[in-house]
N, C-alpha and C positions, 0 to 999 in steps of 0.2 A: 712647256718647263720654269720650275716660280723660279724666283727670281728671292730669297733669304739675306739678308745683311742681318750679321750678330755683331755688335759693341760690344763688347764686352770694358764690365772700368774693372782696375786686377784689382785685386786687393797688396796683392806685391807684384816689382817690376823685376823679381828672382825668376828664374824654374827648379825644378823640384824633379832632381832622376828615382828613376824607385829599381832596382835591381832586384829581383827576387831570385834565389839561392835556395840550395840541398845542401850549398858545400858553408854552411857558415864561419865555419869555422876560418877556414881559407884563406876566404871573402877577408875575412876581419883584421886574419897576415895580413893581406896585401894591399888593402886604403888605408887601412890603419897603423899598419907595422910600415910595410913597407913606404907606399907613399905619402904619409905621416896626417891622411887626413888628422884635421879634428874632429872629436863622439863629441854634437851637440846635445846626446841622450839617448835618448830607448823610452816606445813605448811601447806597449801589449791591448794589444785583440783580441780578442774571441775565437778567433780562426788559426791567431799564429806572431806574431812579433816587428817590434823594426829597429831600429839600429840607425839615427841619422849624422849625417860627416862635416861639416865646413866643408863647403869646399867655393871658393871665393866669395860669392853674395848666394850660391847657387842651395843647394844642401843634395847630397848624392845620403840614400838612403837605401840596404841592404834590410829583406822584404823576406822572413819565411814563416813560411806556413806547415800549422801543424798534420795538415791529414797533406802533401805536398802531389805541385803543380803533376795532372799529367802528361806533356809532354818534357819533355829535357830543354837546356839551354841548346842554340842552337848557331857552335861557333862561326866563326872565319865571315862577319862586319857585313859589310852591304853589299859583300862579291856571291855574300854562304844563302842568303833571302832576302825580301821586301820585309818594308817597312821599319818601324827606328831601329834602326844596328850600330850608330857606334856616339861618344856622344866624346866629346876632346874641350882638353886643356891647354892651354899657355907656358913654360915653361922659361926659366933665361935654360941657356948651357946645354943645345939637344942631344951634340955627343956625346957628353955628361953622363947623361939622364941614359943614353940607350949602354952605357956601358956599366949602370947600374944595373938598369932591368937585364941586361943575360949575364950581370956576373951572380945575383941571385934566384939567377936558374927561374924566370920568366919569362911566355914566347915573346919576338917582335916580329907581328905580324909583316910591317914592310921597315926597312932599314930607313933609316935618319934620312931626307930627300932634301934636295935643297931647292930653295920654291925662282923658279929657274924668270920670274921677273923682281925676285926682288933680288942678288945678292945677301951671303948672312944670315938667311932665314930662311928656317926649313921645316918640315913635317916629318912623322913620322908613325907608325900604329903601332899599342901593345897590346895582347891578350893579360885579362886578370882570368880567376884558375877557372872561375864559369868560362871563358872565352869569348866572356865578352870583348870585345873591342873601345881601347880609348885611339886615339889620334893625338897625337901629344906636338905643336908648332913651337914655334920662336927663334932663337938663335941658334945659330948653331952653335 
């Protein structure tokens, strides 16, 4: 077996996360309306479009195609299917965030749980309208 080392020269120290959706209006309501992510802009391309949102120093992209993908999203995070299954956002006031998620009618996949080794800090998982998992972590 051949060993190959690739050292990429990064153009940007951030990550851009792309979520492909066939449910754009509900996803916009969730990411822009509920989570309050700032719209950075929209890009039209031959096969569809993408809405770009500021997520800290990174970018979250909602991508929709004129011809929908053959396979639907697989809800359930890492327990449902291997591969890239969730992303994480750090927040303050995790318990209050859980109450807001519940009041808005969005799904809490795993309730706030305190990190055993770090009192006062915890994590939880929520789902967007397509069933994509989002881990929220931070102060309880």
